[in-house]
C-alpha positions, 0 to 999 in steps of 0.5 A: 500499499503506498503512501497516504496523505490526510487531506480534507477529511478524506484519505487520498493515496499519494498515487491519486495525488501523482496521477495525471486525472484532474478531478475537482477533488484531486485538484483541491487536495493538491491545493491544500497539501501545497498551501499546508506543505509549502505555506504553512510548514515551510517545506520546499516545493521541489520536495513536494513535487517529487513527492507527488511526482509533479513539475515544480511549476505546478506546485507554484500554480496551486500555491498561487491558488491557495494563497489567493483563496486563503486570502479571499475565501473564509471557508477555505481558510477555516478548512486549512486552519482545521487540517493544520490543527489535525496535522499538528495534533497528530504529530504532537501525539505521535511525539509524546509516544516516542518519548514514552516508548522504551 
């Protein structure tokens, strides 16, 4: 089973995100992944592009769309905030479990 990224309460396999398909769900997932990974967590867009087998210019386009939506669409901004909180909470849960484990 391939890598899976939790996007917008849906499990989108990395293979779907890297597919050539352009469904609205996949495009939304790619935009959300990009705005979170690059915009919020400071990861390099080239690394994300490699992860999902996309050209870096596609990530630039998704980042631009996400940045625009983040500034103009309250529902999008709220969805990104919820996803950010879920990812951060999961990271903290995992980190505390690692410190307790022998």
